[in-house]
N, C-alpha and C positions, 0 to 999 in steps of 0.2 A: 233464744229459741229453744223449745222443748222437742222431744222426740217421741213419735208414736211407735209403740212396740210392733215389730213386723211379724206377722204370722208366717212361720216356716212351712213350706209345702210338704205334705206327707210323701216320704220316699224319694224326694228330689234333693238337689243341691241347695244349700242355703242361699238366700237372696240377699244381694247387696245393691243399693241404689245410690243415686246422687244425694239423697236426703241424709245418708250416713255421713258424707263429707260435710254437708251443711251443719249437721248436728254437732260435729266436733269443732266447728268454727267458733262457737261461743266460748270455748275453753282456751282459745289461743293466747289470751292475755295472762293466763295463770289463774286458776281457781282452786280453792281448798275443797277437799271432799266434804268437809263439814258444812260447807255452804250450799251444797247441792239440794235441789228440790227433790221430792219423792219421784216425780216424773223423770227428772234428769238421771237420777240414780237407776231407775228402771230401764231407761234408754241405754245407758252404758252397759248394764248387765246383759241386756238383749243383744247388743252388738258383740260383746265378748263371747256370748254363747254361740252366735252364728259363726264367728271367726274360729272358735275351737272346733265346731262341727265340721267346718271346711277343712281344717288341718287334719282332723281325725279321718275324714274321708280320703284325703290324699295318702295318709300313712297306711290306712287299711289296704288301699289298692296296691301300693308299692310293696307292702309286706306279703301280699298274696302270691306274687310271682317273682319276687326279687330277694330282698333281705329285710329283716325286721326294722320297722321305723316307729318312732314315737311322735306324739303331737303335744303342743303346748300353746299357751296364749299368755301375753304379758300380764303381769300382776299389777294391782294398784300401787302407785308410788309410795315408797316408805316415807317420803317427805310430807305426805298428806296433800299433795297437789294432784289435781286431775290431769292425767296424761293427755298431751296434745294430739296423740295418735294412738291407735290400737293395732295390734298385729297378732298373728298366729303363725306357727311354723310346724313343719314335719322334718325330722332329722333322724339319721341312722341310730339305732339302739346301741351300736358299737361306740358311739360318742358319749363320754361321761357327763357332758353338760352341753346344752344347745348353744350356749354362747361361745363355746371353745371348739367349734367344729363346723362342718358344712350343713346347710339346711336349705329348704325351699320355704319361702315366706309369702304371706299375704298381708299387706300393710294398708290400713285405712287412715287417711289424714285429711285435714281440711282442703288441701289442694288437689286431692285425687286419690286413686288407689294404685298401688304398685305390686306387681308380681315379680318375684326374684329368686334366683339361686345365689346364695351368698355365703361368705365366711362370717361367723358370728363376731360380736364385738370384742370378745375376750375379756369380759368384765364379770366379776363375781362379787356378790354381797355376803359371801360366807365369812364368818368371823374366825374360822380356823385357818391358821397360817399354813398348816400342812396341806389342807384342802386346796388353798389358793396356789401353793407351790406345785401340787400335783396337776392342777388344771393348767398352770402356766407351762409345765413340761409337755402336756398333751397338745397345747396350742402350738408350741414350737415344733412338735413332731408333725402336726398337720401342715404347717408352713413348709417344712423340709420336704415332705412327700409331694406337695403341690409343685415345689420348685424342681423336683427331680422326676416328674412324670415322664415316662418314655414317649418317644416320638409317636409310637402307635396309639397311645392314649390321646395325644393332642390331635392327631389326624382324625381319629374316630369321633371325638366330640365335635370337631369342626364340621364334619360331614353331617352330623345329627342335628346340630342347632339350626333353627330357621333364621331367616334374615330379620325377623321382627324383634329380635332380642338385641339390647344395647349392652356394651361392655363398659362398666362404670367403676370408678375408684371407690365409691360409697353408695349405699342405698340412701334413700331420702333426699337425693340430689334433685334439683329442678329438672323437668323433662327436657329432652333434647338429645343430640347425638352423643354417643359414648365417648369416653376419653381414649379408647383403644379401638383399632380397626378390626382386630381379629382375636379369636379365642387365645391363640398362642401368646400374644402380647399381654392380654389380660391376665393369663395364668402366670406369666413371668412376674408381673407386678404383684399379684395377690400372694404368690409364694414368697416373694422377697420382702414385702412390707411387713414390719413387725406389728402393725395394727391390724384390726379386722375390718370387716364391712365391705370389702370388695364384692361387687355384685354383677350378675347378669340379669338385667331388668327389662320389664315392659311396663310402661306407665300409661294410666288412663285418667284423663282429666274428668271432672265431675260430669260434664255433658256427654262423655263417652261411656260412663259406667253402666247405665241401665241396659244398653244394648249388648255389652260384653260380659256382664256379670254372670249370666247362667253358665258360661264356659270356664269360669275361674278355676274350679277344681280340676277339670280336664286339662286346662292349660298348665297348671302346676305339675300334674302327673307327667305330662309330655315333657316338660322342662327337666324334671328329675331323671326321666329315662334317657333324655339326650345327654346328660352329663354323667350317666351311669359309669362309663369307663373310668372317669376321674374319681368318683366316689369309691368304686371298688379298689382302685389303686391306693387311695388314702387309707382305707379301712381293712385291707387284706394283707395277710402275711405271706401269701404265696400266689401262684399264678392261677389258682382254680377259678376264682371269680372273674379274673380277666378273660379267661377262655370262654366262660359262660356268657360274657358280654360280647363275644364275637370278635375278639382282637386276634385270636389265633397265635398267641405267643407259643414258642416252641416248648415241647415237653422236656427238653434238656434243661430247662430252668430248674427242675426239681432234683434230678438224679445225675450224679457226676461220675459214677463208677464204671459204666458199661462202655462198650465200643462206640466210637463216634461222639463221645461226650468228654468232658474234662477228665483227665486221668487222675488216679488216686494220688499221685505225687504233685498235683497242681498246688502252687504256693498261694493258697487263698488268703493267707495273712497279708502278703504283699499286695495282692489284687484289691482286697477290701480296704486296705489303708490308702491305696492310691485313689480308689473311687470316693472314699470319704473326704480326702483332701480336695478333690475336684468339686464335690458337692458343696463343701464349705466355701470354696472360692466363688462358685456360681451364685450363692446366696447374696454376695456383696458386690461382685464385679461382673460387668457385662462381658460377653464372649467376643473378644477382639478378633479372634481367628474367623469366626463366622461372619463378622462384619467385613473382613478382608475378602472372604469368599464371595459375598454378595457384590462387592464393588468390582472384583476381578471379573465375575460373571457378566455384570452389566457392561463393563468396558470391552470384553472380548467379543461381545455381540456386534460391536462397531468396527471390527477388524478390517472389513472390506473397504472402509473409508480411510484407512490409515496407510501412509507410505511405509516402505520397509524400515526406514530409519525410525519413524514414529512407533512402529510395532515393536522393534527391538528395544527402544528406549522405554516403552511402556512395560514390556516384560521384565526388564531389569529393575524397574521401579516398583511394579505391582506384584511380581511373583517370585523372581529368582532369589533375591536376598532375604535373609531373616530381617524382618522389618519392624515397623512401629505404626502407631495411629496418632494422628493429630486431632485433638478436640479443642475447638476454640483457641487454636494456636499453641496448645500445650501438648507435649509429647508423652505417650504412654506405650508400654510394651509389657512383655511377660515379667520383667523385673520390677516394673512400676505400673501395676494394673490400674485401669480407670476407676475413679470413684463412682461412676454411674453404674446402676444395675442394668439388666438387659433391656427393660422397657424404656428407661431413660436414654440408653445408648441408641436404641432404634429411633426414638423421638428426635434426638440430636442429628441422627443420620438423615431423617426426612427433612429436617430444617437446613440441611447443607452445611452443618458445622463440623462434620467428621470426614477425614480423608485417611485411607489406609495406604501405607507404603510397605511393600514386601509381603511375605506370606505369613509372618508371625508363627511359623510352625517348624519348618525345616531350616537348617543352616548350611552355609557353605556351598550352596548350589552354584552361586556365581563363580566360585573358584574353578569348578570343573568346566563351566560353559565358557568362561573367558570374557574379555571386554570388547574385543573387535571381532566382528563376524563378516565373512564373505558369503555366507550361505543362508541369509535371512529368508530368501524365497523358499528354500527347503523347509525352514522352520514353519513358515506360514502354511505350506502345503501339509506339513505334519499335523499342525493344529486343526486344519480342516478335516483331516483324516480321523483324528482321535474323537472329534465331535460329530462324526457322521453316524447317526443312530441307525441307518439302514444296514450297516455292516455289523456282524456279531462282534461283541467287545473282545472276545478272545483273539479274533483275527486282527483286530486293530492293534492290540498290545503286541502280539507276535511280530507283526510287520514293523512296528516302531522300535522294538527293543533288539531284535535280532534279524530282521528281514530287510527288504529292499527300501523301506522308508526310514531307516535308521539315520539319525542326525548326530554328528559328533558332539559329545558332551551331554546328550540327552538320553538317559537310561530309564530303567523301570521306576526309579524313585521320582524322577522329574515328571514322567508322563502320568503315572498313577496319582501323584499329588496334584498335578494340574487338573486332571479330569475330576478328581474328588472335589476340588474347590469350585470348579465351574458348574458341575452337575449335582450340587447339594449332597455329595457323599453317597451317591447311588452305588459307587464302587469304592473300595478302601484304597488308601495309600500303602504302598509296599516299599520299605526301605530298610536300612540297617538297624534303625531304631526298633522297628516292628520285630525284626528277627531277633534282636538282642533281648527284647522284652519277653518274648515267648520262651526263649532259652532260660532266662532268669526265673520265669514262672514254672519251670519244670515241664514245659510242653513245647519242645522245639519244633519248628516247621520242618516238614519232610519232603515237600514238593520242590522240584528243581527247575522246571520250565516257567517262564514268566506268566503265561496264562493260568497255569495250575497254581502258582503261588498266589495270584490275585484271588482265585476262587477259594483257596484254602484260608487265606486271611479274612475274606468276606464271611465265610461260614463260621469261623471261630469268632469273629467280631460280632455277628448277630447273636450268637449264643451268649457271649459275655454281655451284650447289650441287654438281653432279657434278664440275665442274672443280676445285673447291677442296678437296673432302674434308670439308667441314663437315657438320653434322648436320641442320639444318632451315632453313626460310626465316627463322626468327628470327635465326639466326647470320648469314645473308646480309644481313638488315636492319641488323645491327650493322656489317657491312662497309661498307655505304653511308655510315654516319656517319664511319667511319674514313677512307674515301676523301676525303670532303669536308674533313676536318681535316688531310690530308696535303699537304705541298708536292710538286709534281711533281719527278721525279728530274732533269729537264733544266732546272730552274729553281732554282738554289741559293738557300738561305734568305737569304744576304747580298746577293743581287742584287735591286735594288728598282727598279721602274718609277716614273717621275715621277707624283706624286699618289696613290700607292697606300698610303702609310703615314700614320697619324694618331696623335696623342697625346690621349687622353681622360683628364681628371683629375677626382677627386672628393675631397671633404673628409671625413675620418673623423669629424669632429665632428658631421656631419649624417647620414652614411650609413656603415654598417659595411661598408666596401668589402672589407676582407680576408676577412671571414666570407662575404660574398656570392660572391666569386670562387672561394672554396674549396668552397662548398656547392652552388652553382648551375651547371648545365651551360650555361645561356643566361640572359641578362638584358638589360634595355633600358637605353639611355643617351640623355640629351637631346642634341639637335643644333640648338640655336637658331641657332648660327652655322655657316656653311659647309654649310647644309642642301642647297643646290643642287649641291654638289660631292662630298659623301660618297656613295659608291655601294656596293651589295651586292658583296661580294668584296674590298673594301679591308681592309687589315690595321691593327690598333690596338695601341699600347702603352698599358696602363692604369696610371695614375700616382696614387699616394696623396699628398695634400698634408699639411701640418702638420709637427710636430716631427720625425717619422720619415719624411719625404718620400722616396719611392722609386718606381721602376718595379716593379710587383708581378706583372703578368700580360701575356700576349699574347692577342689575340682577333681574330676575323674578323667583319666586318659581314655580317649575313645578310639584311638587308632595306634597301630605300631609305628615307630619312627620311619619316615620315608622322605625322599627328596621331593620338595614341593615349594612353590612360590608362596609368599605371604598372601593370606586371604585378602581379596579386594575389599571386603567389608572392614578390614582392620587398618588399612593404610591411613585413614583419617586420624588415627590415634598416635602416629609417629610425630614427634616434634619437628622433624625435618623429613620431607617427602623423599629426599635422595639418600636417606640413611641406608648404609649397606646391609643393615639387619633386615630391611624389607625385601631383599632379593631372595633367590632360590636357596634353600638350605634344608638340612635334615630337621624335620619338624614332626610334632604330633598334634592331633586335635584334642583340645580339652573342653569338657563340659563344665561350666560353672555351677557348682552345687549350692553354694550359699556364700553370702557375704559375711565376713566375721565382724560383728559389731558388738562392742568396740574392738578395734584391731588389737592384737597382742603385740605390744611395742618391743623394740630391741632392748630397752631398759628392763622390761619385765623378763625377757628371756635371759638376759645376763645376770639378773638377780636370782634366778632359779638355780639351785645347786645342781640340777640335772641338765636343764636345757642350755646352760652356759656352754655345754660341750657340743652344741650343734656346729657342724662343719662350716656353715656359711658365716658364723660369727668369728671364725679364726682365719679362714681363707676366703676372702670376699670377692675374688675375681671371676669365679665360675658362674654358670647359669643353672645347672642342675646338681643337686646333692641328694644322696640317699639318706633317709632318716631311719635310724635303728628303731625296732618295734617298741622298745621301752621308752624312747624319747617321743615317738609318735603318740603313744598312749598318754604320756604326761602332757603333751601339747594339746591334745584333744580335750583333756580334762579342763585345761585352762580356758579353752574356747567356749565352754558351756555345751553340754551334751546335745540339747535339742533346741531348734528355733522356737520362739514363743508361739503359743497358740494364737491363731489369727482371730481377730474380733471384727464384728460389724460395727463400724463407728456410728452408723445411723441409729443403732439400737439404743434407746434411752431408758429401757425398762429397769436397768439396775440403778439408775441415778437417784430416785427418791429414797430408796432404802439405804443406799450408801451415804447420802447426805445426812440422814437421820443418825446413822451409826457413828460417823466420824465426829459429829457435833456432840453426841452423847458421850463419846469417848473423851472429849475435851471437858466434860462436866457441864455441858450446856443443854438447855431445853428451849426449843422454839417450836411453834406450830409448823407442820410440814410445809404449808404453802409459803411460809416466810423463807425457809431454806431453799425451796425450789425457785422462789422469786430471786433470791440473791444469785443463785447459780445461773439462771437464764439472763438476768440483767448483765452479769459480767461476760457471759458468752455472746450476748448481742452487741454490747458496747464495751470495749476494753477500758472503761473508766467508771468506777463504782465508788460512791460516797455513802458511808454509813453514819447516820446521825441518830440522836435520841437521848434517852435518859442515861446519865453517867452510871456505870456499873451494870449495865444490862448485858454486857458481853460482846460489845462491838469489836474490840480488838481480838478477843479470843475466837470469835466466829470467823473473822478474817484470817487469822492464823490457821484455823482448821481447814479453811478453803485452800490456803497456800499448801498445807501439808498434803492434802488430797490430790491437788492438781499439779504439783511441782516436786522436783527433787531438791535435796539440800543445796546443790550448787546452782539451782535455777530460781532462787528466790532471795529477796533482800527485805529486811525490816529496818526502816529509817524513822527515827523520832525527830519530828520537826521542831526547830527551836524558834523562839520569838524574835531573834535578831536576824533572821533570814530576810534580806532585802532584795536579793536578785538571784539569778540562776546559779551563781558560783557555789553557793552552799550546797546545792543539790547535785549539780553536774560537774563540779570541780573547776579549776582555773589554772592558768599559766603563771607559774611563779617566775617573775622576771629576774629575780636575784640568783636563783639556782638554774634557770633555764630548763626547768622540769615542769611536768604537769602534776598538780596535786589532785589525784583521782579520788573519787568517792565510791561507796558501794553501789550507788546508782550508776555511775559511769561504767564500772566493771560489769554490772548486770546488762546494761545496754550493749556494750561491746561484745560480751559473750553471746548474747541472744542473736546479734547480727551475724557473728561468725558461725554459729551453729546453723542458723537458717540458711545462710549461703552455702554451707557445706552439705547439709542434709536435706534441705527443702522440706518435703512433706513429713519426713521422719524427725524433724526438729521437735524439741519439747517446749511446752509453755514456760514462760518466765513471768513471775508476778512480783511487782514492787509494792510494798505496803508502807504507806506514809501514815504514821500514827500521830493523832491530834494535828492534822494537816492545816487547820486554820489558826494555829497559834501565831503564824505569820500570814501575811497577805498572799493568798494563793496566786492571785493575778500577777504578783511580782516575781516570785521564785519559780513558778511553774509555767510562765508565759511561753517560753520556747517549746516546751514539751507539748502544751496545748495547741500551739500553732501548727506544729508538725503533725500532731494527731489528726487534725482536721484537713491536712493536705494530702492524706492518703487517697489514692484514686487508682482506677484500673487503666492500664495501658491498652492500646488497641489489640494487643495479642493476649489480653486477659491477665497479665501479671500485675501484682500489686506494687505500687511505687509511692513515694512520698518525698517531700523535701527533707534534707538532712538537718540534724541538730549540730550547730557549730560549736565545737569545744574550744578551739583556739584558732588564731589567724596565721600560724606558721604554714609554710608551704609543704613541709613534711612532718612526720610524726615527732612527738616530743617524748623523751624518756619519762617514765612514771616515777614519781618521787617515792612511792611506797614499795615498789617491786622492780623487777628487771624488765617489765613490759614497756611497750611503746604505744603512746596514745595518738591516734590519727587526728587530723584537723576536724573531721566531722564523723558523726555516727548516725546511722539510719534508725528509725523507729521500726524495728522488724515486726512483721505481723504476729509473731508469737509473744509479744510483750503486753502485759496487762497491768493496770494500776488500780489499787484499792486505797482509799483514804478514810480514816476514821475522824469523826468530828464531835466536839463538845461545844455547847453554846452557853457561854457565861461572859462575865465582864473582862476576861483575859483573852478572849478570842475575837476573830474578825469575821464579818459577814461575807457571803459569797456574792460576786457580781453575776448578772445574767449570763455573761460570756462563759463563766465556768459552769453554771448550772445547766446551760443549754447543751453542754458537751458530756454530761454525766447522767447516770441513773442514781437517784438519791433515795435510799431506803432508810426509813425511820424505824427504829427499834425502841418502842415505848412500853409495850405490854409486859407486865411482870406478874408472874404467878409464883408466890413464895413457897407454895406447897409442892412444886415440881422441880425436878433436877435431872440432869443427864447422869449417866453412869460413868464415873471416872475409871479409866483403865483401858485395856485392850478391847477392841470391838471386832465383831465377826465380819470383817471385810476382807475378802480373798484377794490375792494378787490379780487374778483374772478380772474380778469386779473393778478393782482400782484401774487396771489398764483399760477396761471397757469405758469407764467414766471419763478417763483422760482422753481416750480416742474420740468420744462423743463431744466433749468440751472443745477439743481442737479441730472439730469438723474433719477428721481424717487427715489433718495436716494443712488444711486451708486456713484455719484459725479465724479469720474475719471474713464476713460476707458483705461485700459492698454492692451487690447486685440490687437493682431497683426492685422494690417489692411490687407485688401485683396490686393494681389499682381497681381491680374488679371485685375485691373483697367487700362484703357488706359492712365490715368494721370501719372502712373508710368513711361511710356515711355518718357513723357515730362520731368519728373524729372531726369531720367537717362541722357537725352541729356544735361540738365543743368549741372549735375555733371561732365560729360565728358569734357565740356568746362573748368571747374575750375580745374580739376585734373592735367592738364599739369603744372600748377603753384602751385600745392599742396595747393589749396584753397578750395578743395571739402569738402563735408560734409559726415556724417556717418549715421548709421541706426537710431539713435535717431531722427535726423531731418527728415529723410524719413518717419518714422512712424507718427510723429506729423503733417507733411504737409498733408499726405494722410488722416489722421483722420480729419483734418480741412476740407479738400475738400469733404469728404464723407458727412459732415453735411450740406453743402451748398445746398440751394434750399428748405430745410425743412421750411414749413410755409412762403415761399417767402424770406428767408434770403439770401441776396446777389443776388436775382433774382429767376428765375425759371429754372428747368431742367439742361441741359448740359451748358447753358450759365452761370448759377449761379456757376457751378463748374469751369468753365474757369475763371470767376472773382475771385473765391476762390484761385485758383493756382496762379493767378496774384498777389494777395495781400500777399500770403505766400512767394513767391519769394522776394517780397519787404520787408517782415518783418522777414524772417528766413534765407535768403541767403545773401542779400546785406549788412545787418548791420555788418557782419564780414569782409567786404572788406575795407581795409585802407592801403595806401602806396603811393609810388612814381609813377611817370609816367611809369618808366621802369617796375615796379611791377604790375600795374593795367591796363595799356592800352589794352593789348592783351585780358585778360579775360573779360573786360568790353565790348569790341567789339564783342567777341564771344557771350556774353549774349545778346547783342543787336540783333544779328542774330536770337537767339532763340525767341526773342520777336516779330519778324516779322512773318506774316502769311507765310506758306510754299511757296505760289505762288509769294511772294514779296522778296524772298531771292536770286534773280538772280544776277550774275556777281559781286560777292563780294560787294553787295550793302551796307551791314551794315558798312563795313570798310570805304566806301566812304561817307556814311552819317555821320560817326563819325569824318571825316576829317573837318567838319564844325560844331563843337559842339554848337556854338552860334545859328546857324539857327536850328539845331536839337532841342535844348532846347526850343527855342521860339515856334517851331511847336508843341512840346509835351505839353507845357503849355496850348496851345489852345485846343489840342485834349483831354488831360487827366486831365486838371486842374479844371474841374467842372464849375458850374455857377459862374459868376463874376470873371473870372480868371485874368482879367487885370484891371488896373486903369481906362482905357477908358470905359470898360463895367460898372464898379461900379459908376463912375461919371454920366454916362448916366442914370443908374438906379435911382440914388439919385436926379438928377436935371433935367433930360431930355435934357441936353446940354453937348457938349464935347468941352473943350478948344482947341484953335487952336494948341497949343503946342502938343496935343495928336492926332490931326487929322490923322497924318501919321503913328501912332503906329501900328506896325505889319501888315502894308498894304500887304506886300508880303505874310505873313502867311495867311491872309484872302483870298488872291487870291488862295493860294494853297489848303486851306481846304474848301472853299465855292464854288469855281468854278470847282467842280468835273465834271460837265457836259462837260467842254471843255478838260478835261484830258483824255489821252488814257487809255483803260482798264488796270487793274492790270495784270502784267505778260507780257505786250507788251511795254517795255520802249521806250520812244522817243530817237532819236539819237541826241547827243550833237554836238556842233560845232566841237569838236575834233574827232568825229566819234565813241565815246564810249557811252554806254547807260548812260543816266542821272539819278541819283538816286532820283532826286526831280521831282515833289512834293511827299511828304510822306502823304498818305491818311489814314483816320480812319480805313477803311476796310482792310488795309494792316498790321495792328497791331493786334497781338494775345494777347499780354500782355502789354497794354498801360501804366498802372501805373508803372510797373517795368521799362519800356523803358523811362519813364519820369525821374525817379530817375537816371538811367544810364546816360542820357543826362546831368543831373546836375553834376554828378561826372566827366564826360568827360570834362565838362566846367571848373571844378575845376582843373583838371590835366593841361589843357592848360594855365590857368591863374596863377596857384600857383605851379605847378609841383608836387602837392600832393592832394590826395582826400580821403575823409572818408564819410561814410554814415551819421555820426553825424556832424552837423554843427550849 
C-alpha cells in the first residue's frame, strides 16, 4: 500500500487519520529504505513532518507559560530498515537528551496511535564514552528524583490527571487496562526500575483515530500540565517552580537562619546523610512500615466486631511489638529488608501474599504495656476516643496522656504512634527517639506539654519534609532513627572518649545471641556490674562466648541502667524459658547499630599485641567490661570502618562492561553478546557446558567468570581424568581400611556452600565448581548423583528451596576426613548458591553426551576465532563497587536460583511451540524443563543492555537459546536429521521470507547456505580475507575471489528485489537466493543448522558437537 501526502490545514493542528496506521502496516515485516518507492518515501517524510509539527506546537504552548521545551521526531534507522512506527515528542530543555528524561510523545504505529507522558528509553547512539556516561548519570538522577518525589507532588498530580489515562510499565504495549491503579504506584515503579519507558498513556485504535485526532495536540498539552508538579520536581533545584505549580511548599525550604526556621547550628551533615541513606533504601526495598500501617488501619476499622480478647491479641500482634512482615511465607524486617520494591510489595499485598506483624518502627512498647490486661474495655474506649475526628486533636492527646482517659502503660509514644499509623501520618509520632534526634541535630525540642510537643514535632517535620524531598512524615520519622544511629561527621568512628566504650558478653548456651542481634532492632542487657558508670549514649561491643567466641555486633546504650524485667520480645531467644536471667534485673536498652561481618574472633583478638589485654579474655566470668579508648580504637579499626555501600541487585547496567573488562584482563577477546550469553546462561541454569574449537579460551573464560563471581575460598578447579567411572572420584568415598572419608575439593566446596547458605541465607556467596575437560570420562557415570539432585530442586509450600541430598557415605554419623581434622556428614545438600561449569573438547579421546545431560545444561559453543584481536592482559578498570554490583545481580540478591513458573502469556512461547512442533514429528521435541528454562532466559534479556535492548534483546535471547538448548541434542544420520533441520531452518526465517518452500530449497545447497550464514552471523573478522586485511592492509591474490558471490548477495541489497517478492528463475520457479540479513529471525541458529546440513551432505551424519 502507498500513501497519499496529506495537506495540512493552514493555521490548524496537523491531521492524523487511520490511513497513517494502515500506511505503516506495509513495513511491519521489515523493509530496507533502499527498497522504498518514491511514493512511499514521500509518505514517510509527510508523516514525520506532521509529527514534528505536532510536537513543536506542544513545545511552543508549554514554553509560553511554563518552562522551555524542545521538540523532536525519530530519525531513520541507522540499520537501513524502515521503522515500523514513527513518533515525536516534546521534552524540557533542561534535559540533555530526550531519551534520558521525561517527555510527552505522540506515537503512530500500525495498530493505532498512542499519546503518552513517559520516561525515555535511556538509549544513546553516541560513540563518545564520556557522553554516554554523562547521560547515564543524568538518567540515574531522574530516576532518583522520581523515586523521592514529595507527597505533595504525588497528591497534586493525582488530582490533575483524568481517568482516561492508563498507568503502564512501557509505551507501545497493547491497549487495555494499565498495570497500576494509581499514579503513586506507577511513580514508585518508574522511579525504581533501572530501565526507561514507563508511561501514562491513552491509546486510540485505527477506527478511533479520525474522530480524536484534531485534539491530539491539546490532549498532550493538558497531559504535560497535569504532570507539571513532577516535571518541576525532577528538573528544579529549589522550591520556586514547585510553588509556581501551586503546591504551596513552605518558604522555610530555602532559608534556615531566621526565627521559626532551622537554626544556624543545625547539623545538616547528619540530616542529609540520613535522608540519602533512606532514599537509597527506598530505591530497592518496599516500605514495610507503610504496609504495616495500611494493614493496622484496615484491621482497626473492624474493632466493633472483635471481642476484648481478640482486640488485645490483635494489638499485641499488629501494633505493640517491633515486628516483621511475612511475604510468601518468608520473614523480612528492618534487618532483612524485602527484595520487592514498593510497587511489587503493593501488588503482593493486593494478592493476599503479605502479612504484617508488629509496627516495624518502635520497640519495647510491649514491655511497658505488659502481657495480661484487666482493662481492655478502657483501651477500647481510648481507641475510639483517639479516632474521634469530631474532637480537636490536642484535646484527645491531653485526655489520653495526662487526663481522665489515661490507660496504664499507654503514653504519648503509644498514642501518637498509633494515630500516625492508622491515619496515614496526619499527625507525627512523638517519642524518645524523636527527642533524641532533634537534640543530636542541634535543635532540641522546647515544648513540655503533650499537645504542644505534637504540634512542635509536626511543624518541624513538615519543614524537614519540604527540605528533604521525602514523601510523608513517616519518612521523616525514619530519618530520626537514622540520625540517632549515625556517627557525627566531625567525630571519626575510631576516635573514642574515655569511658564511652564497653564490651558486653553473652553465652550462646543460654541465650541465642546471634539470632537476637540479627532479628531485633533493640534488646535489653543486664548491667549488674558498672551500673553506676554505664550511661545512655555509650557504645558497646557485643561479644559471643563459647567455642566460636567473637565480637559479633556494635550497639548503642539507649537508657541508663534501671530495674526492669526482660523484654517480652526477647524471651523466645533464651534456650530455657525458666532461665533466671529472664527475670527482673538491672538492665539497659541497647540499639543494634550493625552486625560485624565477619565477626572478630577470639583468636584474632589474642593474636593482636594490644587487644590481647582485653579484660574479658583474662577474666571471662563477668557480663560487662570497660574498654579503654586505645583498645576501642584498635578494635574498631579491625572491624572495618564503614559498612559497604548498598547496591540494587536488580540493576544489571554494570554487567556488560564488567564482563568485557575481566575477560580482556585475562587476555581474551569475545564479542559482547557471547560474554553476556555465558553470564545469563549460568545465572538461569546453574549448569553450563562450554564446547568448541580447542584453544579458543574455554577454560580461561570459565576461570574469568569464577574470578569475577566468587572469592578464592568459594571456587574449585577440577581436572577430570579418563579413569573416572563413578561418583567416588568426584565426591570422595569411605575408606573402609582407615574408617575415614577421602574428601575431594568438590566435597569440600559443597560442604562449605551448604554451611554458608544455612548460616547466612541471602548473604551467602556464590560457589562455582569448574570441571575441565569434563567429557574425558563418561559424564553420566561420575556426575549422575549430582545431576539427579540438581533436578530434584523444588519449592516447598512456604517458598523455600529444597532438594534431595547427595549421599556421601552410609554411616549413621559423620566420618573423620582423611585430609584434615574435619568431619564429613553422611549427606550434603546441593545448596542454591552452587554452580557448575564444564569445558569440553571433541576428539577421539572424549565421550559424547547423553540427552539426559544435555537436557539439564546450557551448551555454549565457542568456535569463532579472529586472530587479529586480543584482550588486554593485566589489570582492568573494574571497581570494587562494580564487582559487588555484578555479584549481587548474578545471585539475585541472595535468592540465587528462580524456580518460579515463567509467564505463559509471553509471545515468545508461540515461537517455542512452533519449534517443538517441527521436532515432534521425529520424536526430537523437548519438555517442560526446557520450556521453562528458555523462557526464564528470555525474560532476563534486555536488563541493563544484556544482549541488547527491548524486544530485540529478547529475540537475540531466543536465538541463542535455540542454539544452546535445542540443537545440542540433535545428532544422527541424514535420514534422521534432514527433515527436522529443514523445518527448523524455516522457523529461523522471517515470516515474510518463508514463501514457496524456500527453506527446503535453501537447504538443497548447504555449501552456499553455510557460506552465506558465516557472513551474516559470523561476527567481525569472519573470514581469512577480512582478518588478513585487518592485520596487513593487503589481501593475497589467492583470496581475492573468496566469497565474491556471497558479497554480492549480502552487500548489493539495493539491487535485490524486496523481501516477499522473489525474482523468477530461469525455470519459472521463485529463486530462494539471495538470502538477506533482514530475512532471518534467528541468524545464529540458522548458521549452526547450515553447518549441520553441510555435515549431512559430506559425511551422511551430523552432530552439534564437532
